[in-house]
N, C-alpha and C positions, 0 to 999 in steps of 0.2 A: 498638220499630221509629221509625227516623224516617218524618218526615213526605216524604221525598223518593223514600223506597224505597216508602211507602206509596202515594204517587201512581205508581207505575211499575208496583207491584202490581197497581192499580188499570186503568191504562191502557201494557200495555205495549209500546206503539209510541213510549209517550215514550223509552222506554231508547235505543231504538234512534235516535230525533233528536238525544238527548244522546250518544250513541257517535258521530254522523254529524259532529256540530259540535265535538265534541274532536277529531276525526280532520282535520277542514279547516284548523282552528284549529292543529295541530300542523304540518300539512301546509304552513301559510303561514309558520309561524315556523322550519321547515326551509330555504325558499324564501328567507328574508329573513337568515338564518344565512349562508347559500351567497354571498348576493350581498356580506353584508360581509367574507367570507373572499376570493371575487374579486379584491374593488375592491385589500383591500389585498393581494392579490400582483400586482395591475396595479402599484401604490405601489409595492413592493416592485423589482417587475423595470424598473422606470422608472428609480430613482433606485440602483440595486448599479450603479456603474461597476467594471468589469474594469481600465481604464486613462484616468487624467484627461487631456479633452480642452481642450486651448490655447484660447483667447480666439479664436482666428481660424485656425482649424487648419483646412484647404481639404480635404483628403485625407477621401473617401468611405470608404472601405474603413476607416482612424483610427475614426471612429464607429463602424462597422459591428462593430469589434471590444467593445464595447458591446451594439449593437444587431440583432442578427446576424439576428433576423425583420424589420425595417426594410427594413436593408441587401439581403435578398437579393429581396424582393420590387420595390425599387430597381432591383435588377438587372436586372429585367425589362420595365424602358425603353428596353434594346437590342432587346428583339424588333418586328418589322417585318412580322408577318406578318399581323396584323390588318387587312382592309379592311370598312370598312361602304361602304354604297351612294355615299353623299358624303363618306368621311374616312377616320379611321382613322391607323394607323402606317405604313401603307402607301406605299412612294412613290409621288407623284404627280407627274408632270412638267405644272406646270398651263398653262404658254406652250405648251406641244405641246397639250392639252385643248382650250385656248383663246386661239388664235391672235389674235383683238382685245386681248388686253391689252397686247401687245405695242406693237403702234400708241399704247393709252392709254397706257403707259407710257414714249414714246417719248421720249429723253434724260434717264431714268434705271436709276438700276441695276437695277432690277424688271424693264428690259427682256431684260437678259441672260440672266437665271434666275430663277426662283421654281417651288420645289419646296413639297409636302407637307411640314409639320414633323414631324419623328422626335422620337423620344421623348426625356426630358432627358440622358439619358446620350451622347446621340449629340452635344450641343451643341458640344462644339469644335469636333470633325471637320468637322461641317456650317457653321459659321463660316466654319472655312478652309478650305474646297473651293468654296465658293460663289462665282460669278464677280462675284458684288457689289460681293465685296470687294477685287477687283482682285488684279494681279500685284505683280512687280517694277518694273514699269517704272511703272505706273499703279496707285495706291492710294489711290483718292478718300472714302474713306469714313471718319471723326473717330473717335479711339481712345473715345469715349462708346459707340461700338457692341458692345464689349466686356460693356457692364452690366448684362447678363440674362445670359452666356452661363456664367458661371463661378463657383464658389465662392473662385476666390481673386480676384474685385473687391472684397469686403468688409477682406479682408488687404491691399489696394492700397490700397486707400482712405485706411485708417487709418496704412500707412507716409507716403505722398505728400500727404494732404488729398484732399476731395471734388473740389474746384475743378480743383486740378492733374490730377488723373487724366483728365479729363473735356478737358483739351488735349492736341493734335497730332494724329497718324493713328492708325488702326488698327493699320498695319500695325508701327508703331514700341512697341506697350506689346504684340505678341506673346509675347514669351518670357516675360512675368508669370500669364500664364495658360495652364492645362494640364489643370486638374480640370473636368471637364464641371458643370451645376447638382444641387446637392444639400443634405444634413443642412445645413451651417451657413447656407443661404441663411435657414433659417427658422426654426432651431430655436437657443435659448439653450445653451452645452455645461455650462454650470454646472445648470441644472433642466432641462434637454428645453421649457423653455415656449415658445411660438411667438414669435417676434418679428422686427422689419423690420429686415433688415441694408441695404437700400438707400435712402438720404434723400430722393429725388424723390417715395417717397410721403407720405412724413412730414412735409415739408415741403407738398406739394399739401393734405394734411390741416390743416396750422398755417396756411394762406391759408382755411381755410375756419372757421378757430376751432373745430377738434377736434384730441383730441390722442391719442395712440396708447393711453396707458393707461386712457382710460373705454371703449375696445371691450371687449367681452363674447369670450370665449374664443369662443365659435362666429361671432362676427365676424372674430376672426381667422383663421379656418380657412377664409375668404374672402380676408382682407387681402393675407394671406402671396402670395396668388396674384396679388393687384392690382400686386404691387411692380414685376411685366413682364408680364402677361396685360393691358396696357390701354393708349389712346393715348397718346403721348407726341411732343414735338419738342426739337430742341439748337437754344438761347434763345442766340444770340449769336455773334461771333466764336470764342467759346472752347465752344461747342459743349454748354452748360450743359443738362444732362436735366432736363425740365420736364413737369408732366402738366397739359394745358387744360381743368381743372376748376375756375375758378374762378365762370363762371356755372351748372354742373349738368354734370352726363354725357353727355345728348342729344346726338346729330349736331348738331342742329340749337340747343342752346346751344356747342358749341363751332365749330361754323362760324360763329358770333357774334362768339367769341374771337379769333379766326385773322384773322376783318376788320379788328376793331377794330386790331389790332397789325399789320396787313398783312403777315404774315406766309405766306410760300409758301413750301414744299420744294425747286423747281426751276421753270423755265419750262419748257413744253411744245417741245421742237424740231419739231415741225409746226404747231402752234395757236397759239403764243406765250400760249399762260393761264398765268397764274400757279397752280401745280397746290399742292393738297396731297396730301399720300400716309398715308392711316391704316397706321397698325403692328400689333396684335390688341385690339382695344376688347373683349375678351371680358367683363373686370369691367363696362364701361359699359350693355353690351348686355343683360346679366346682371341688374342693377341697375332695369333697365325691367320685368321680367319679373315673371310669378306665384312663382316658385320663390326668389327675392329678398322677396316681397313677406309670405311664409310662412314667411321662416327657415331658407331652405334655405342651408347654405352650398356654395361649389366644393366642397372635401372630401369632402361628404356623398355625394357622386353621381362623385367622379373618384377619390375615396381613400376607399372605408368601409371602416367597421370589417370585421374577420375575426378568429377565435378559429384559435388553434393550439397543441394541447399544453396546454389550459386555460388560454393568456393570451389574452386581447383586444387587439388591436393594430389602428393604422392602416394600410391594405395601401398602400403607397410605388410601388407598381404605377400609375402619375399614367398615366390613359389613358380613353379612349372609354368611358361608363358602358354602349353598347350591346355592350360585350365584356364585360360583367359585371354583365348585367341581376339577376338575382337576388339580389347583395348592393347594388346602388345603386338601379335605380329601383322594385323589388318588395318594398322594409322601407316603403315607404308606396303603393305602387299596387298592388293586389292581381290585375291583368288577367294573362293567359297572356303570356310571354314575347313569341310573334310578334304579336301583337297591340300590346305595347307598344311595338315597334321597329316595325309599319306605321305606329303612331299620329306618330311620328319623322320615319320618310320621305314620307308622305303632308304634313306641313306644310314640311320640308326641300324636297320637288319642285314645289310651288309658288312655294315662295319662288327657286329656281333658275330656272323660268320665266320669273318677271319679272325679276331675273338678267339671263338671258340676252339678252334683247331689250334691257337696256338697256347691255349692254356693245355689242352690235351698232349701237346707237345713238348711243354716243360714239367708238368706234373711227371712224364716220361724219363725227361731228361734226368730231374733228380734221384728217381730212384735206381735210373738204370749207372749213374755216377756212383750213388752207394754200393751197389754191386761190382761196379770196378774199383772203389776203397776196398772194400772186401776180401777182393781176387788179388790182392797185389800191388795194385797199382801205385808209383811215388808221386810223390808234390809233382814233381819237373813234367811227368807225363798228363798230370790232369790239369796244369794251369791254362791250357789252350781251351781246355772243353771250360771250365770254371768261368772264364773268360766269358764267352760266349754265352753260358748262361746265366750270368751276372746283366749282362746289355741286355739279353734277349727279355728277360723279365722286368728290367728298367724299362724299357720301351713298352711292354704290352704294360707294365702299369701308371703310365703317364697319360695313358688313352683310358685303363679300366679305371682307375681311381678318379678321372674328371667326371664331374655331373652333367647328365645330357648326351650319355653314350655316343661322345664324339660331336656332335651334333654342333657345338661352338666353333669347328672345323674341320667338316668330313673329310676335306682333302687331304691335311696334314693326317689329322689319326688313322684315315686308311694308308698314308706314305709309310707311318710311325709303326702301327703296328702289323704290318706287312714284314719291316724290316726285324720286327721279333719274333717273327715267325721262321724266317731265315737264318736267326741266327741261331734261335731254339735248335733247327736240324742242323745248323752244324756244329752243336755243341753235341747234340745224339750221335751225326757221324763219326768225330772227336772220340767220343766214349767204348763205339762200337768195336774201332779199331782195337782202343786198349785193350777191351774187352775177350778179344781174338787170340790178340799177343799173348794175353794171361791165362788160356787154355779153356776161354767158356766160347759156347757157341752163340751165334747171334742171330733173329732177334730170342732177347731172353725173356722168360713169361714174366711178367709183371705181377704183382701181388691187387688182391681186390680192395678199391678202395670207391665203389660204385657210388656210395651215400656218406654223409656227411660224417654218420657215428664209426662206419668202417675206417674212412681216412682219418679221422682223430684218433683211432683205437692204432690206425698202422704205425703213426708215426710218435705214439707213448703219450698221449695224453689223458690224464684221468678226470673225466669230465664230470663226474659224479663231485670229486672231492673237492674241484677248483667251486662247481659251482655251490656249495656248501660252503666254502669258503665265502664268498663272496656273500650269500646272503647274511650269515656272521656280520659282516659291515655293514650291510644296508639294516640289518637291524641293531644294532648299536652305535657305531661310528658315525652316521650318516643324522643319527639324531642329536646325537652330541655334535654337530656343526651346525645345524639349525637351531637348536636353543641359541646356542651361543650369537650364531649370526644374527636371530632374531632379538637378543637382548641389546648388541651392538647397533644395530641400525631401525632400532623401533617397528619397523614390520617385516611380513617375510611373505612373499608372494605366493600362495598355495595354487598352486595350478593344477 
């Protein structure tokens, strides 16, 4: 009898220990083998190409022939039913909800039209429909405005060159863009690796001494989003798309950048302040938050992994994590769904409270500045107040224009929006002194801008004419664009 058998005979419990240990080891080996098989299956799924994809193939349905799971989940971005307390994919007319914005953007396109952004699959339709891009008579927006709206952008840039692509008016390049945001924007067609298809991000990183090939795959899961979900401006007379990151990612850093180059997006038609318009600095706000510090990517929350038929893949239904808490938040956070959503709303409510106070103060500041000019104020007198207005509205917009109502970095969002409110009130203080100096009593009576219609009439917009001009464009030019695009590309996606 062996020594082991003798020990087991003397101590029967030892046999059970050996049995259980063996069972655990076999179980772990089975899990390991299963994991290897799963990874091989994923790799095989990724690399099995049913149909070759051209280098600049813009049609999402062509990619979908090879990757049906990803494509079908992407098509769910057409769904506009989900609405959270402060966002989601549902239609929200922000000018109707917050008429102060009309006054704050007087003289700029956003005073005409500003709605909640819908899913990526709506990108072409929405940029064509918005009043901001104008109609047949007046189309003030530059061609650069197409940059983030279509998978046709990289193809067109490759054909005509980047600088040439940015030149001209938005209306002149409409025939080049028919396919909405999609596969080619983020993926290499040969390897499916994540890639950057928009040069502005690469150029911004290079100015910081960074190369795209040095970033990890996890970092790329945010950087592909940062091609578009960022603050940017149109540089020079040719409207070259540029990210103002040379001094850093914060609102303060970009404010200094813009001040040093004396850039402004427009001159406010009421206050005459040289204004800045933030776009959607989601990436920059995220960079200041705890999720970025912990290495969580944009895709982890907005495009979480899912399994289907034994295959693990990224859910391309890019949406609010609040509509998919189990796969997004609860991968890391073990609280109940209702508690997690409640935590988000609590932080957003506090940010919105300060934001609304700021909007009221800024609208008043612009109207009071107009009265100061009419009272005979000089440019030297007004300069400090206008600088406060410029900085206050920039900081407000840096928070307000970002998606998620500050939740990407709640602490920083509250800090920035609070400094905005402070500067707005400092502007009003300066203007009050000027008004009194020129014989006006303060406070002054402000006109009624309590609704979107009243506010637009107040700043001189003729909305009926603008809507008619836009409808003329939709009835003529967009049909021409679609016809040209269909002939050139073979198919036209009908969403």
